[in-house]
C-alpha positions as CSV (number, residue, x, y, z in Angstrom):
1,X,0.0,0.0,0.0
2,X,1.6,3.2,-1.1
3,X,1.3,6.5,-2.9
4,X,2.3,6.9,-6.5
5,X,2.9,10.1,-8.5
6,X,4.4,11.1,-11.8
7,X,4.7,13.6,-14.6
8,X,5.1,12.8,-18.3
9,X,6.2,15.7,-20.4
10,X,7.4,19.1,-19.3
11,X,8.0,19.2,-15.5
12,X,9.9,20.9,-12.8
13,X,11.4,18.6,-10.1
14,X,9.9,20.7,-7.3
15,X,6.4,19.7,-8.6
16,X,7.1,16.0,-8.0
17,X,8.6,16.7,-4.7
18,X,5.5,18.6,-3.6
19,X,3.3,15.7,-4.8
20,X,5.3,13.2,-2.7
21,X,5.2,15.4,0.4
22,X,1.5,15.8,0.1
23,X,1.1,12.0,0.0
24,X,3.7,11.1,2.6
25,X,1.1,9.5,4.9
26,X,0.4,6.9,2.2
27,X,4.0,5.5,2.5
28,X,6.1,6.8,5.4
29,X,8.7,4.0,5.1
30,X,10.6,5.2,2.0
31,X,10.3,7.9,-0.6
32,X,12.1,7.7,-3.9
33,X,12.1,9.2,-7.4
34,X,13.1,8.3,-10.9
35,X,13.9,10.8,-13.7
36,X,14.1,10.2,-17.4
37,X,15.4,13.7,-18.2
38,X,13.1,15.8,-20.4
39,X,10.6,13.0,-20.7
40,X,9.2,11.8,-17.4
41,X,9.6,11.7,-13.6
42,X,8.0,9.1,-11.3
43,X,7.8,9.1,-7.5
44,X,6.7,6.7,-4.8
45,X,5.9,6.7,-1.1
46,X,6.2,3.2,0.3
47,X,4.3,1.5,3.1
48,X,6.2,-1.8,3.3
49,X,3.9,-4.8,3.6
50,X,5.3,-7.6,1.5
51,X,9.1,-8.2,1.2
52,X,10.2,-5.4,3.6
53,X,13.7,-5.2,2.1
54,X,15.0,-2.1,0.4
55,X,15.4,-4.1,-2.8
56,X,11.6,-3.8,-3.2
57,X,11.5,-0.1,-2.9
58,X,10.0,1.8,-5.8
59,X,10.2,3.2,-8.4
60,X,11.1,-0.3,-9.3
61,X,13.3,-1.0,-12.4
62,X,13.3,-4.3,-14.3
63,X,16.5,-6.3,-15.0
64,X,16.9,-4.7,-18.4
65,X,16.6,-1.2,-17.1
66,X,13.9,-0.4,-19.6
67,X,10.8,-0.5,-17.5
68,X,10.1,1.6,-14.4
69,X,7.1,0.8,-12.1
70,X,5.3,2.7,-9.4
71,X,2.6,0.6,-7.8
72,X,0.0,1.1,-5.1
73,X,-1.9,-2.0,-3.8
74,X,-1.3,-5.7,-3.5
75,X,-1.3,-8.6,-6.0
76,X,-2.6,-11.3,-3.7
77,X,-1.9,-14.2,-6.0
78,X,1.7,-13.1,-6.7
79,X,3.2,-16.4,-5.5
80,X,1.2,-18.4,-8.0
81,X,2.0,-15.9,-10.8
82,X,5.7,-15.9,-9.9
83,X,5.8,-19.7,-10.2
84,X,4.5,-19.6,-13.8
85,X,7.1,-16.9,-14.7
86,X,10.2,-18.3,-12.9
87,X,11.6,-19.7,-16.2
88,X,11.0,-16.5,-18.1
89,X,12.2,-13.8,-15.7
90,X,15.0,-13.8,-13.2
91,X,13.5,-12.5,-9.9
92,X,15.7,-10.6,-7.5
93,X,13.1,-9.9,-4.8
94,X,10.2,-11.7,-3.0
95,X,7.8,-8.9,-3.7
96,X,4.5,-8.7,-5.6
97,X,5.9,-5.5,-7.1
98,X,8.4,-7.4,-9.2
99,X,5.9,-10.1,-10.1
100,X,3.6,-7.3,-11.4
101,X,6.3,-5.8,-13.6
102,X,7.5,-9.2,-14.8
103,X,3.9,-10.2,-15.8
104,X,3.6,-6.9,-17.8
105,X,6.9,-7.5,-19.6
106,X,5.9,-11.1,-20.5
107,X,2.1,-10.8,-21.1
108,X,1.6,-7.1,-21.9
109,X,-1.9,-5.7,-21.3
110,X,-3.3,-9.1,-20.7
111,X,-1.4,-9.4,-17.4
112,X,-4.3,-7.5,-15.8
113,X,-6.6,-10.5,-16.3
114,X,-4.2,-12.7,-14.3
115,X,-4.1,-10.5,-11.2
116,X,-6.3,-11.1,-8.1
117,X,-5.7,-7.9,-6.2
118,X,-6.2,-4.2,-5.6
119,X,-4.0,-2.0,-7.7
120,X,-3.3,1.2,-9.4
121,X,0.1,1.4,-11.1
122,X,2.0,3.1,-13.9
123,X,4.9,1.7,-16.0
124,X,7.2,4.0,-17.8
125,X,8.9,2.6,-20.9
126,X,12.1,4.6,-21.2
127,X,13.0,3.1,-24.5
128,X,9.8,4.0,-26.4
129,X,9.0,6.9,-24.1
130,X,5.4,5.9,-23.2
131,X,3.4,5.3,-20.1
132,X,1.0,2.4,-19.3
133,X,-1.2,2.7,-16.3
134,X,-4.1,0.6,-15.0
135,X,-6.6,0.3,-12.1
136,X,-8.1,-2.8,-10.5
137,X,-11.5,-4.2,-11.5
138,X,-13.6,-2.4,-8.9
139,X,-11.4,0.6,-8.4
140,X,-10.2,-0.3,-4.9
141,X,-7.0,1.7,-5.3
142,X,-7.2,5.3,-6.6
143,X,-5.6,6.8,-9.8
144,X,-6.1,10.5,-10.5
145,X,-4.7,12.4,-13.5
146,X,-4.7,15.7,-15.2
147,X,-3.4,16.9,-18.6
148,X,-2.0,20.4,-18.4
149,X,0.4,22.3,-20.7
150,X,1.0,19.2,-22.8
151,X,2.0,17.1,-19.8
152,X,0.3,14.2,-18.0
153,X,0.2,14.4,-14.2
154,X,-0.9,11.4,-12.1
155,X,-1.2,10.6,-8.4
156,X,-3.0,8.5,-5.8
157,X,-4.7,11.6,-4.3
158,X,-6.2,14.8,-5.6
159,X,-4.2,16.9,-3.2
160,X,-1.0,15.8,-4.9
161,X,-2.2,17.2,-8.2
162,X,-3.1,20.5,-6.6
163,X,0.4,20.4,-5.0
164,X,1.8,20.1,-8.5
165,X,0.1,23.5,-9.3
166,X,-3.0,22.2,-11.0
167,X,-5.5,25.0,-10.2
168,X,-8.1,24.1,-7.6
169,X,-11.4,25.0,-9.2
170,X,-14.7,23.4,-8.2
171,X,-16.4,21.2,-10.9
172,X,-19.8,22.9,-10.5
173,X,-21.6,20.2,-12.5
174,X,-20.5,17.5,-10.0
175,X,-21.1,19.7,-7.0
176,X,-24.6,20.5,-8.3
177,X,-25.4,16.9,-9.0
178,X,-24.2,16.0,-5.5
179,X,-26.7,18.5,-3.9
180,X,-29.5,17.7,-6.3
181,X,-29.3,14.0,-6.7
182,X,-26.8,12.7,-4.1
183,X,-24.4,11.8,-6.9
184,X,-20.6,11.8,-6.2
185,X,-19.9,11.9,-9.9
186,X,-19.5,9.3,-12.6
187,X,-16.5,6.9,-12.5
188,X,-14.2,9.2,-14.4
189,X,-15.2,12.4,-12.6
190,X,-14.0,14.3,-9.5
191,X,-15.3,17.4,-7.7
192,X,-12.5,19.5,-9.2
193,X,-12.1,20.8,-12.7
194,X,-9.4,19.4,-15.0
195,X,-8.8,16.5,-12.5
196,X,-10.1,13.1,-13.6
197,X,-10.0,9.6,-12.3
198,X,-9.2,6.5,-14.2
199,X,-12.3,4.3,-13.8
200,X,-11.9,0.9,-12.2
201,X,-11.3,-1.9,-14.7
202,X,-9.7,0.5,-17.2
203,X,-6.1,1.2,-18.4
204,X,-4.5,4.3,-19.7
205,X,-1.8,4.8,-22.4
206,X,0.1,8.1,-22.8
207,X,2.5,8.7,-25.7
208,X,3.5,11.7,-27.8
209,X,1.0,13.9,-25.8
210,X,-1.9,11.6,-26.7
211,X,-3.9,9.9,-24.0
212,X,-5.9,6.7,-24.7
213,X,-8.2,5.1,-22.1
214,X,-9.7,1.6,-22.6
215,X,-11.8,-0.7,-20.6
216,X,-10.2,-4.0,-19.8
217,X,-12.6,-5.6,-17.3
218,X,-16.0,-6.6,-18.7
219,X,-18.0,-7.7,-15.7
220,X,-21.1,-8.9,-17.5
221,X,-19.1,-11.2,-19.7
222,X,-17.5,-12.8,-16.6
223,X,-20.9,-13.2,-15.0
224,X,-22.1,-14.9,-18.1
225,X,-19.3,-17.5,-17.9
226,X,-20.5,-18.8,-14.6
227,X,-22.1,-22.2,-14.2
228,X,-25.8,-21.9,-15.1
229,X,-27.4,-25.0,-13.6
230,X,-26.5,-25.2,-9.9
231,X,-28.4,-26.2,-6.8
232,X,-28.6,-24.1,-3.6
233,X,-26.4,-26.6,-1.8
234,X,-23.8,-26.6,-4.6
235,X,-23.8,-22.8,-4.8
236,X,-23.3,-22.5,-1.0
237,X,-20.4,-25.0,-1.0
238,X,-18.7,-23.3,-3.9
239,X,-19.1,-19.9,-2.5
240,X,-17.7,-21.0,0.9
241,X,-14.6,-22.4,-0.9
242,X,-14.1,-19.1,-2.7
243,X,-14.6,-17.2,0.6
244,X,-12.0,-19.2,2.4
245,X,-9.5,-18.8,-0.5
246,X,-10.1,-15.1,-0.7
247,X,-9.4,-14.6,3.0
248,X,-6.4,-16.9,2.9
249,X,-4.9,-14.8,0.1
250,X,-5.5,-11.6,2.0
251,X,-3.5,-12.9,4.9
252,X,-0.4,-12.8,2.9
253,X,1.7,-10.2,4.6
254,X,5.1,-9.7,6.2
255,X,3.5,-7.4,8.9
256,X,0.7,-8.0,11.4
257,X,-2.9,-8.5,10.1
258,X,-6.1,-7.7,12.0
259,X,-9.8,-7.2,11.0
260,X,-12.7,-4.8,11.5
261,X,-15.9,-6.1,13.0
262,X,-19.4,-4.7,13.5
263,X,-22.6,-6.4,14.7
264,X,-23.8,-7.1,11.2
265,X,-24.0,-10.3,9.1
266,X,-21.1,-9.5,6.9
267,X,-18.7,-9.0,9.8
268,X,-20.1,-12.2,11.4
269,X,-19.0,-14.1,8.3
270,X,-15.6,-12.4,8.3
271,X,-15.1,-13.2,12.0
272,X,-16.0,-16.8,11.5
273,X,-13.7,-17.3,8.5
274,X,-10.8,-15.3,10.0
275,X,-10.8,-17.7,12.8
276,X,-10.2,-20.6,10.5
277,X,-6.7,-19.2,10.0
278,X,-3.8,-20.7,11.9
279,X,-2.9,-18.9,15.1
280,X,-6.2,-17.1,15.0
281,X,-6.1,-16.2,18.7
282,X,-3.4,-13.5,17.9
283,X,-5.5,-11.8,15.2
284,X,-6.7,-8.5,16.6
285,X,-10.3,-7.4,16.1
286,X,-11.4,-3.7,16.0
287,X,-14.7,-2.0,16.4
288,X,-16.1,1.5,17.2
289,X,-18.9,2.8,19.4
290,X,-20.4,6.1,20.4
291,X,-22.0,5.4,23.8
292,X,-25.4,5.6,22.3
293,X,-27.4,2.4,22.8
294,X,-29.8,3.3,19.9
295,X,-27.0,2.9,17.4
296,X,-24.0,1.1,18.9
297,X,-23.5,-2.4,17.7
298,X,-21.0,-3.1,20.5
299,X,-23.3,-5.6,22.4
300,X,-23.6,-7.6,19.2
301,X,-19.9,-7.5,18.6
302,X,-19.1,-8.6,22.1
303,X,-21.5,-11.4,21.8
304,X,-19.9,-12.6,18.6
305,X,-16.3,-12.2,19.9
306,X,-17.2,-14.1,23.0
307,X,-17.2,-17.2,20.9
308,X,-13.6,-16.7,19.7
309,X,-10.2,-15.9,21.2
310,X,-9.6,-12.7,19.3
311,X,-8.4,-9.7,21.3
312,X,-11.0,-6.9,20.7
313,X,-10.1,-3.2,20.7
314,X,-13.2,-1.0,21.3
315,X,-12.7,2.6,20.0
316,X,-14.9,5.4,21.2
317,X,-16.0,8.4,19.1
318,X,-17.6,11.3,21.0
319,X,-19.5,14.3,19.7
320,X,-17.0,16.9,20.9
321,X,-14.3,15.4,18.6
322,X,-16.3,15.9,15.4
323,X,-15.5,19.5,14.4
324,X,-11.7,19.2,14.5
325,X,-11.8,15.7,13.2
326,X,-14.1,16.7,10.3
327,X,-11.6,19.4,9.2
328,X,-8.7,16.9,9.3
329,X,-10.7,14.3,7.4
330,X,-11.8,16.8,4.7
331,X,-8.1,17.6,4.0
332,X,-7.5,13.9,3.7
333,X,-10.5,13.1,1.5
334,X,-10.2,16.0,-1.0
335,X,-13.9,15.5,-1.8
336,X,-17.2,15.2,0.2
337,X,-17.2,12.0,2.4
338,X,-19.7,9.9,4.2
339,X,-20.2,11.8,7.4
340,X,-19.7,10.9,11.1
341,X,-19.6,7.1,10.4
342,X,-16.4,7.7,8.3
343,X,-14.9,9.5,11.3
344,X,-15.8,6.7,13.6
345,X,-14.3,4.2,11.2
346,X,-11.1,6.2,10.9
347,X,-10.4,5.9,14.7
348,X,-10.1,2.1,14.2
349,X,-7.1,2.6,11.9
350,X,-5.6,5.1,14.2
351,X,-5.8,2.5,17.0
352,X,-4.5,-0.3,14.8
353,X,-1.4,1.7,13.8
354,X,-0.6,2.4,17.4
355,X,-0.9,-1.4,18.1
356,X,1.5,-2.1,15.2
357,X,-1.2,-3.8,13.2
358,X,-0.6,-2.4,9.6
359,X,-3.1,-4.5,7.7
360,X,-6.9,-4.7,8.4
361,X,-9.5,-6.8,6.7
362,X,-13.0,-5.5,6.2
363,X,-16.5,-6.8,5.2
364,X,-17.3,-4.4,2.4
365,X,-19.2,-5.6,-0.6
366,X,-21.7,-8.3,0.5
367,X,-24.9,-6.2,0.2
368,X,-24.2,-5.4,-3.4
369,X,-23.5,-8.9,-4.5
370,X,-26.3,-10.5,-2.4
371,X,-29.1,-7.8,-2.8
372,X,-28.9,-6.8,0.8
373,X,-30.5,-3.3,0.7
374,X,-34.3,-2.9,1.1
375,X,-34.6,-0.7,-2.0
376,X,-33.5,-3.5,-4.3
377,X,-37.1,-4.9,-4.3
378,X,-38.8,-1.5,-4.3
379,X,-39.9,0.2,-7.5
380,X,-37.8,3.4,-7.2
381,X,-34.3,4.8,-7.9
382,X,-33.4,5.0,-4.2
383,X,-29.7,4.5,-3.2
384,X,-30.1,5.1,0.6
385,X,-31.6,2.5,2.9
386,X,-34.3,3.2,5.4
387,X,-35.3,6.7,4.2
388,X,-38.9,7.4,3.2
389,X,-38.7,11.0,2.1
390,X,-36.1,12.4,-0.4
391,X,-32.9,13.4,1.4
392,X,-32.1,15.9,-1.4
393,X,-33.4,19.5,-0.7
394,X,-33.3,21.1,-4.1
395,X,-35.5,24.1,-3.0
396,X,-32.4,25.5,-1.2
397,X,-30.4,25.6,-4.5
398,X,-30.4,28.6,-6.8
399,X,-31.9,28.1,-10.3
400,X,-28.5,28.9,-11.9
401,X,-26.7,26.3,-9.8
402,X,-29.5,23.6,-10.1
403,X,-29.4,24.0,-13.9
404,X,-25.9,22.6,-13.9
405,X,-26.9,19.4,-12.2
406,X,-27.2,16.3,-14.3
407,X,-29.3,13.4,-13.0
408,X,-27.1,10.3,-13.3
409,X,-28.2,7.7,-15.8
410,X,-26.7,4.3,-15.1
411,X,-26.3,1.5,-17.7
412,X,-28.7,-1.4,-17.5
413,X,-26.7,-4.3,-18.8
414,X,-28.8,-7.1,-17.3
415,X,-32.4,-8.2,-18.1
416,X,-33.2,-8.3,-14.4
417,X,-34.0,-5.0,-12.7
418,X,-32.6,-6.1,-9.3
419,X,-29.3,-7.1,-11.0
420,X,-29.1,-3.7,-12.6
421,X,-29.5,-2.0,-9.2
422,X,-26.8,-4.2,-7.8
423,X,-24.6,-3.4,-10.8
424,X,-25.2,0.3,-10.3
425,X,-24.3,0.1,-6.6
426,X,-21.2,-1.9,-7.4
427,X,-19.7,0.3,-10.1
428,X,-21.4,3.7,-9.8
429,X,-22.7,4.5,-6.3
430,X,-22.3,2.6,-3.1
431,X,-19.0,0.7,-3.7
432,X,-17.0,3.5,-5.5
433,X,-17.7,6.1,-2.8
434,X,-17.2,3.6,0.1
435,X,-13.8,2.5,-1.4
436,X,-12.7,6.1,-1.7
437,X,-13.7,7.0,1.8
438,X,-12.0,3.9,3.2
439,X,-8.8,4.2,1.2
440,X,-8.2,7.7,2.5
441,X,-9.2,6.7,6.0
442,X,-6.7,3.8,6.2
443,X,-3.9,5.7,4.5
444,X,-4.5,8.6,6.8
445,X,-2.9,6.5,9.5
446,X,-0.4,4.6,7.1
447,X,-2.3,1.4,7.3
448,X,-3.5,-1.0,4.6
449,X,-7.2,-2.0,4.2
450,X,-8.0,-5.2,2.3
451,X,-11.5,-6.2,1.1
452,X,-11.8,-10.0,0.9
453,X,-15.5,-9.9,-0.1
454,X,-14.6,-7.9,-3.2
455,X,-12.6,-10.7,-4.7
456,X,-13.8,-10.6,-8.3
457,X,-14.5,-14.4,-8.2
458,X,-17.0,-14.0,-5.4
459,X,-18.8,-11.1,-7.0
460,X,-19.1,-12.6,-10.4
461,X,-20.4,-15.9,-9.0
462,X,-22.9,-14.2,-6.7
463,X,-24.3,-12.1,-9.5
464,X,-24.9,-15.2,-11.7
465,X,-27.1,-16.9,-9.1
466,X,-30.9,-16.8,-9.3
467,X,-32.8,-14.3,-7.2
468,X,-34.3,-16.9,-4.9
469,X,-30.8,-17.8,-3.7
470,X,-30.4,-14.2,-2.6
471,X,-33.9,-13.3,-1.3
472,X,-36.1,-16.1,0.1
473,X,-39.3,-15.7,2.0
474,X,-38.5,-12.1,2.5
475,X,-35.1,-12.8,3.9
476,X,-32.3,-10.9,2.1
477,X,-28.8,-12.3,1.6
478,X,-30.3,-15.8,2.1
479,X,-27.3,-18.0,1.1
480,X,-24.9,-15.8,3.2
481,X,-27.2,-16.2,6.2
482,X,-27.2,-19.9,5.6
483,X,-23.4,-19.9,5.6
484,X,-23.2,-17.8,8.7
485,X,-25.5,-20.1,10.6
486,X,-23.0,-22.9,10.1
487,X,-20.5,-20.9,12.2
488,X,-22.6,-18.7,14.4
489,X,-25.9,-18.7,16.3
490,X,-29.1,-18.0,14.3
491,X,-29.9,-14.8,16.2
492,X,-26.7,-13.4,14.7
493,X,-26.9,-15.0,11.3
494,X,-30.6,-14.0,10.8
495,X,-30.5,-10.6,12.5
496,X,-32.2,-7.7,10.5
497,X,-29.9,-5.2,8.8
498,X,-29.3,-2.0,10.8
499,X,-28.8,0.9,8.4
500,X,-27.4,3.4,10.9
501,X,-24.3,3.0,13.1
502,X,-23.8,6.5,14.6
503,X,-26.1,9.2,16.1
504,X,-25.2,11.6,13.3
505,X,-28.7,13.0,13.0
506,X,-29.1,13.7,16.7
507,X,-25.5,15.1,17.2
508,X,-25.9,17.5,14.3
509,X,-29.2,18.7,15.6
510,X,-28.3,19.0,19.3
511,X,-24.7,18.5,20.5
512,X,-23.1,20.1,17.4
513,X,-25.8,22.6,16.6
514,X,-23.5,25.6,17.2
515,X,-20.8,24.2,14.9
516,X,-23.4,23.3,12.2
517,X,-24.7,26.9,12.3
518,X,-21.2,28.1,12.0
519,X,-20.7,26.1,8.9
520,X,-23.9,27.6,7.5
521,X,-22.6,31.1,8.1
522,X,-19.3,30.4,6.4
523,X,-21.2,29.2,3.3
524,X,-23.4,32.3,3.3
525,X,-20.3,34.5,3.4
526,X,-18.3,32.6,0.9
527,X,-18.0,32.5,-2.9
528,X,-20.4,29.6,-2.8
529,X,-23.3,31.6,-1.5
530,X,-24.6,32.1,-5.0
531,X,-25.2,28.4,-5.2
532,X,-28.1,28.8,-2.8
533,X,-31.3,30.6,-2.1
534,X,-30.4,32.0,1.3
535,X,-34.0,32.0,2.8
536,X,-34.6,28.4,1.7
537,X,-31.2,27.3,3.0
538,X,-31.9,28.8,6.4
539,X,-35.4,27.4,6.4
540,X,-34.0,23.8,5.8
541,X,-31.6,24.3,8.7
542,X,-34.3,25.7,11.0
543,X,-36.7,22.8,10.1
544,X,-33.9,20.3,10.9
545,X,-33.1,21.9,14.3
546,X,-36.8,22.0,15.2
547,X,-36.9,18.2,15.1
548,X,-37.3,17.0,11.4
549,X,-34.2,14.8,11.5
550,X,-35.3,11.8,9.5
551,X,-32.3,12.5,7.2
552,X,-29.2,14.5,7.9
553,X,-27.7,14.1,4.4
554,X,-28.4,17.7,3.3
555,X,-26.9,19.1,6.5
556,X,-23.8,17.0,5.9
557,X,-23.6,18.2,2.3
558,X,-23.4,21.8,3.5
559,X,-20.8,20.8,6.1
560,X,-18.8,19.1,3.3
561,X,-18.9,22.3,1.2
562,X,-17.9,24.4,4.2
563,X,-14.8,22.2,4.8
564,X,-13.8,22.5,1.2
565,X,-14.0,26.3,1.6
566,X,-11.8,26.1,4.7
567,X,-9.1,23.8,3.0
568,X,-6.6,24.9,0.3
569,X,-7.7,28.2,-1.2
570,X,-9.9,27.9,-4.2
571,X,-8.4,29.2,-7.5
572,X,-10.2,32.1,-9.2
């Protein structure tokens, strides 16, 4: 897990230095640079996880000296790939970094299909003077880029591009769509003008000032390849075997590994399978709580952990921490993030780092593959669980600002409407934003987050199964609950989904009312005031403070905008 940065074309060395400094938290162990004078410069911040030796530092150069790699992520099946390449490439390290580069040299672009992992990388060919970059299937690891003055700039975080003197100008279409429709942008967009992201499952080529982006992962084709005639028992057995293998792969590490746990079904399955590992009693578990019994899942977590020998670290988040922590998180995220739950989640990684646990496993991705949200079976376009009225308050937006919003239209590649909603959440809404929030949260404390349930084999197989395997007799995630019941008690395996984990609504209305009002005043006195109708904006806040707190999303939207105003100065 690391930070990558580079410039192809005209560059000044201080630009790359500034990029690497801005991303130092992503890789505090080693920072190095490579220069191909007058053509390109690449940089890397390393967080050493696999093969801790200095030989595996990056930028990594192949044996011939022709190819230079900067890589963020992990190739979990690197041992197996290395075995197939050992007669074609002379390895000098035990790292997945060198395996990635060797696979590219031997297989070219098709190497991507062989990787089971999370990755964003760039390879500079100093002979042909061209760059090849790629991102993993679901976009777990980030890759941002900008083309300015006939040069390509790329990095792991947006702040690095701003550090390289890319102007910081809000992308008003994305901001307007965020306020009007709750959209965080399409897979290639960001909240900032002239800064794009390479979508998951795509690669990029840059040569002679020409950029070419192509899709390499065709999810629907992989789903279609899955076995068609399969019984419930066979599906469950095969899925369990994939789950076990996925978790085993993600325990490959030369540093300590732990895992995050909540009181939900997905975490229950993760807990059960983690404890199939050897020496499981030394695997640390982490959870957060807020001292609010209406939301905390701590009783469920403690009940689950009581059946295992895992040490449990319980991390408390309190209301008085929120203002300062939000400001810090906004600087880390560079774009609007998911509110107080993201802050609570961040404290887990802070604690893990202090404990010397540098890798954490998480249960993200099960709802999307097993149709776990209530709105999947409802005839609407909802993307938020448990909310009856619209959380988007467009009356508070000015006509000129609202006119810039574009309602997102998502492709419908399957014949089944529920599958299309799952696909939307997997590639356009739920998963992309959660992965971005979580990547920044983990890297904030120089730790690595791994998502075993987003192994592409699991997702492709689950999508291929009939709906009655996912929802049966009104019970969502049916097969997963059946699996969980083999390891855990039924009251855990068949517990209903709880959509909220923190008292964000109550805190923003009561404990943090003064701070929230302060954010409102900052917006009204900023260059963003023209985005709103002042009277309507104030009316929405007054309505919220008076007790209408079914949803706090619009309040958090305004807080997010306020934090962006308070961060690096906006360019004119």
